[in-house]
C-alpha positions, 0 to 999 in steps of 0.5 A: 500500500502507498501512503494514505492506504490506497493500493499502488498500481503494482499491488493486486486489489483482488485475489486471483480466485475472488471472481470464482468465489463471488460467482459461487456465492451468487449462484447459491444466493440466487438459488435460495431466492428461487431465481435462474442464474442464467440472466443476471440483468433479469435476476437483478430486476426481479430482485428489485421488484421483489424487494419493492413489494416486500422489504423483509425478503431476506433471500432477495436482499442476500441475492441482490448483495451477491449480485452487486458484489459479483458485477462490481468484481467483474468490472474491477477485473475487466482490465479497463483503465478505470484508474487512469480515467479517474486520475484524468477526471481529477486532473481535469477538475483541478484544471477547471479550478485553476482557471476559475481562480485566474478569471476571478483574480 
């Protein structure tokens, strides 16, 4: 970890088996909620619908949490350059702030 508690570019944020373990937990949770594991988008919609009708549906709550964890992990593992985009956005924001100061001053 670098100073401040954030991982450096060379450190792995997720373990190599994280995706597999998340998928297993998701399959178990969807099975407990009596949903098909084939279409995750449809499963998410059905779970949200169930929870809107019955907020105490704990199987749906657990399955939705597992679904969100799995899909977030997939995005993290996708190899996209998200950290570079965040840095770029941050720099863009900083540049905008600098230009505002120049105009006001």
